[in-house]
C-alpha positions in Angstrom: 87.4 81.4 143.2 90.4 79.8 145.0 92.0 81.1 147.8 95.4 80.9 146.1 94.1 83.1 143.3 92.7 85.7 145.6 96.0 85.8 147.5 97.9 86.5 144.2 95.5 89.2 143.4 95.7 90.8 146.7 99.7 90.5 146.6 99.9 92.3 143.2 101.6 95.6 143.2 99.3 98.5 142.0 99.2 99.3 138.4 100.5 102.6 137.1 97.3 103.8 136.0 95.8 103.1 139.7 98.8 105.1 141.1 98.2 108.0 138.8 101.5 107.6 136.7 101.3 107.2 133.2 103.9 105.1 131.4 105.7 107.9 129.6 105.9 110.0 132.8 109.5 109.0 133.8 111.0 109.6 130.4 109.3 112.9 130.0 110.7 114.0 133.3 113.9 112.8 132.0 113.7 114.7 128.8 112.1 118.0 130.1 114.7 120.6 129.0 116.1 123.0 131.7 115.8 126.6 131.5 119.1 128.0 129.9 120.6 131.1 131.4 120.4 134.3 129.1 123.7 134.5 127.0 125.4 137.7 127.9 127.0 137.9 124.5 123.6 137.5 122.7 122.3 140.3 124.8 125.0 142.7 123.9 124.8 141.9 120.2 121.0 142.5 120.2 121.5 145.7 122.0 124.1 147.0 119.6 121.8 146.1 116.8 118.8 148.0 118.4 121.1 151.0 118.9 122.3 150.8 115.3 118.8 151.1 114.1 117.2 153.3 116.6 120.3 156.1 116.8 119.8 157.3 113.4 116.1 157.7 113.8 116.7 159.5 117.1 119.2 162.0 115.4 116.6 162.6 112.9 113.9 163.4 115.2 116.0 165.7 117.3 117.6 167.7 114.5 114.3 168.1 112.7 113.1 170.3 115.9 116.1 172.8 115.4 116.5 175.6 113.5 119.2 176.2 111.0 121.4 178.2 113.2 121.0 175.8 116.2 121.7 172.6 114.0 125.3 173.2 113.8 125.8 174.9 117.3 124.4 172.2 119.5 124.7 168.6 120.6 123.5 166.4 117.7 121.8 163.9 119.7 119.7 166.2 122.1 117.1 169.0 121.7 118.5 172.7 121.8 117.2 176.0 121.2 113.7 176.8 119.8 111.2 173.9 119.1 111.0 174.4 115.4 109.4 171.1 114.0 106.1 172.5 112.9 107.8 175.4 111.3 110.2 173.4 109.5 107.3 171.2 108.4 105.5 174.1 107.0 108.7 175.4 105.3 109.2 171.9 103.9 105.9 171.9 102.1 106.1 175.3 101.0 109.7 175.6 99.8 110.1 176.0 95.9 106.4 176.4 95.4 105.4 173.3 97.2 107.6 170.7 95.1 107.8 168.4 98.0 104.1 167.6 98.0 104.5 166.8 94.4 107.5 164.5 95.1 105.4 162.8 97.8 102.4 162.4 95.5 105.0 160.8 92.7 106.2 158.4 95.3 102.8 157.3 96.2 101.8 156.8 92.7 104.9 154.9 91.9 104.3 152.6 95.1 100.6 152.1 94.3 101.2 151.2 90.7 104.5 149.6 90.6 104.5 147.8 93.8 100.9 146.8 93.3 101.6 145.5 89.9 104.6 143.7 91.1 102.5 141.8 93.6 100.0 141.0 91.2 102.3 139.7 88.6 104.4 137.8 91.1 101.3 136.1 92.4 100.0 135.2 89.0 103.3 133.7 87.8 104.3 132.2 91.1 100.9 130.4 91.3 101.2 129.3 87.5 104.6 127.8 87.9 103.7 125.9 91.1 100.6 124.3 89.7 100.8 124.0 86.2 103.1 121.6 84.1 104.4 122.9 80.7 107.4 122.4 78.7 110.3 124.7 79.7 109.0 125.0 83.1 112.5 124.2 84.5 114.2 126.7 82.3 112.0 129.4 83.3 112.6 128.7 87.0 116.4 128.8 86.3 116.0 132.2 84.6 114.2 133.4 87.6 116.9 132.2 90.1 119.6 133.8 87.9 117.6 137.2 87.8 117.6 137.2 91.6 121.5 136.8 91.4 121.9 140.1 89.3 122.0 143.3 91.2 119.6 146.0 90.1 122.4 148.6 89.5 124.0 146.2 86.8 120.7 146.7 84.9 120.1 150.1 85.2 122.3 151.2 82.2 120.6 148.7 79.9 117.1 149.6 81.2 118.1 153.3 80.4 119.2 152.5 76.8 116.1 150.2 76.4 113.7 153.0 77.6 115.5 155.6 75.7 115.0 153.7 72.4 111.3 153.5 73.3 111.0 157.2 74.2 110.0 156.6 77.6 112.7 158.3 79.7 111.8 161.2 81.8 108.3 159.6 82.1 106.7 157.8 85.1 106.6 154.6 83.1 110.5 154.5 83.1 110.2 154.1 86.9 107.0 152.0 87.2 107.7 149.2 84.5 110.9 148.2 86.1 109.4 148.1 89.5 106.5 145.9 88.4 109.2 142.9 87.8 110.1 141.1 91.0 112.1 137.9 90.6 112.2 137.5 94.3 108.4 138.0 94.9 107.8 135.5 92.0 110.1 132.8 93.7 108.4 133.5 97.2 105.0 133.0 95.8 106.1 129.9 93.9 107.6 128.3 97.0 104.7 129.2 99.2 102.0 128.1 96.7 103.6 124.6 96.0 102.8 123.3 99.5 100.0 125.8 100.7 97.6 124.8 98.0 96.7 121.1 97.7 96.3 119.9 94.2 93.3 117.9 95.4 91.6 121.1 96.3 92.0 122.3 93.0 91.0 119.1 91.2 87.8 119.2 93.3 87.0 122.8 92.2 87.6 121.7 88.4 85.3 118.7 88.9 82.5 121.1 90.2 82.7 123.0 87.1 84.9 126.0 88.0 87.1 127.7 85.5 90.7 128.2 86.1 90.4 132.1 86.6 87.4 131.5 89.1 89.6 128.9 91.0 92.6 131.3 91.2 90.6 134.5 92.6 88.1 132.5 94.6 90.1 129.8 96.1 93.9 130.1 95.5 94.1 133.8 96.2 92.8 133.4 99.6 95.3 130.6 100.3 98.1 132.7 98.9 97.1 135.9 101.0 100.2 135.6 103.4 102.7 135.4 100.6 100.9 138.3 98.6 101.3 140.5 101.8 105.0 139.6 102.1 105.6 140.5 98.4 103.7 143.6 98.8 105.6 144.6 101.8 109.0 144.0 100.1 107.8 145.8 96.9 106.4 148.8 98.7 109.7 149.3 100.7 111.8 148.8 97.6 109.8 151.1 95.4 109.6 153.9 98.0 113.2 153.7 98.5 114.2 153.5 95.0 116.8 156.1 94.2 119.4 154.9 91.5 116.8 154.2 88.8 114.7 157.4 88.9 118.2 159.2 89.2 119.3 158.2 85.7 115.6 157.9 84.2 114.4 161.2 85.0 115.7 164.6 84.3 112.5 166.8 85.1 112.2 167.5 88.9 108.3 167.3 88.6 108.5 163.5 88.2 111.2 163.0 91.0 110.2 160.6 93.9 111.1 161.6 97.6 114.7 160.1 97.6 115.9 161.8 94.5 114.2 165.1 95.4 115.8 165.3 98.9 119.1 164.3 97.3 118.8 167.3 94.9 118.1 169.6 98.0 121.0 168.3 99.9 123.2 168.9 96.8 122.3 172.6 96.6 124.8 173.4 99.2 127.7 172.5 97.1 126.3 174.1 93.9 127.4 177.5 92.7 124.8 179.9 93.9 122.8 177.1 95.7 121.1 177.6 99.1 122.0 175.4 101.9 118.9 173.9 103.6 120.0 171.1 105.8 117.1 171.6 108.1 114.6 171.2 105.4 116.4 168.1 104.1 116.3 166.6 107.8 112.7 167.5 108.2 111.7 166.0 104.8 113.7 162.8 105.4 111.7 162.4 108.8 108.4 163.0 106.9 109.6 160.5 104.3 110.4 157.8 106.8 107.0 158.1 108.7 104.6 156.5 106.0 106.8 153.7 105.0 107.6 152.7 108.7 103.8 152.8 109.4 103.1 150.6 106.4 105.8 148.2 107.4 104.6 147.8 111.0 101.1 147.3 109.7 101.9 144.7 107.1 104.3 142.8 109.4 101.7 141.1 111.5 100.1 139.5 108.5 103.6 138.6 107.4 104.6 136.7 110.6 101.3 135.1 111.4 100.4 134.3 107.8 103.8 132.6 106.9 103.8 130.6 110.1 100.3 129.3 109.5 101.0 128.5 106.0 104.0 126.5 106.8 102.0 123.9 108.8 100.5 121.4 106.8 
């Protein structure tokens, strides 16, 4: 080795790897985002939204602890007088021979059958539209989008006339059957299944000899679990809070769900010879909110984590 070559090597500047600096360090430092200060306007808006959601719930909790006399003679947003929450709950379940418990049972039945059926049908139909090719598929999809644009109140009268012709009014089926049709749930499952289930996975299962029903229940259903939970959550909330359709379909108080039954209790004050029971209406409303809030909070974790995981291919 010559002295000239040795001198040149000794005179070289150290490499970036030897100095501990990687080639992209400078650009990364330059592109690193700075921490932005929290927006005051955004904080105020979020605070107003939280208050908008929590203030009615707080009013409900506070006034359900009051007697009927102290309900009108005290500040609405703070406790006053005798703590009567447990007595109000007992009176709610025993008033009119315990019809509130009957309404609660009806609502649970409508939710289990109606929301469960809506979730199952939406999952089956959404998966079929996403993974099978058949004539008229685009027209079916267009009809579904059109159904999502029509409000439920606009269909209430045609549905009543249809069920009246079939002799199903004033029966639980007049509430359950419409609740089992969810255009939004079908669309959600279709969008999710299109990207979450690879076609190669289905083809591999068919080559292994699996039938279409087995492929759906063993392979596809597991992949669709996040979308299924999301559709179930929306269907449960919609069925639990369903008011207008049962109001026009049902005439027997024994088949009322909770929203319609509590509205009838509230309307007693304005009827001739009716008894005003606002403390029982408020307590019943609190008891109605608790199960659906618990179900929503329980299903929400599957909704958030599942949809985020499914969106990453």
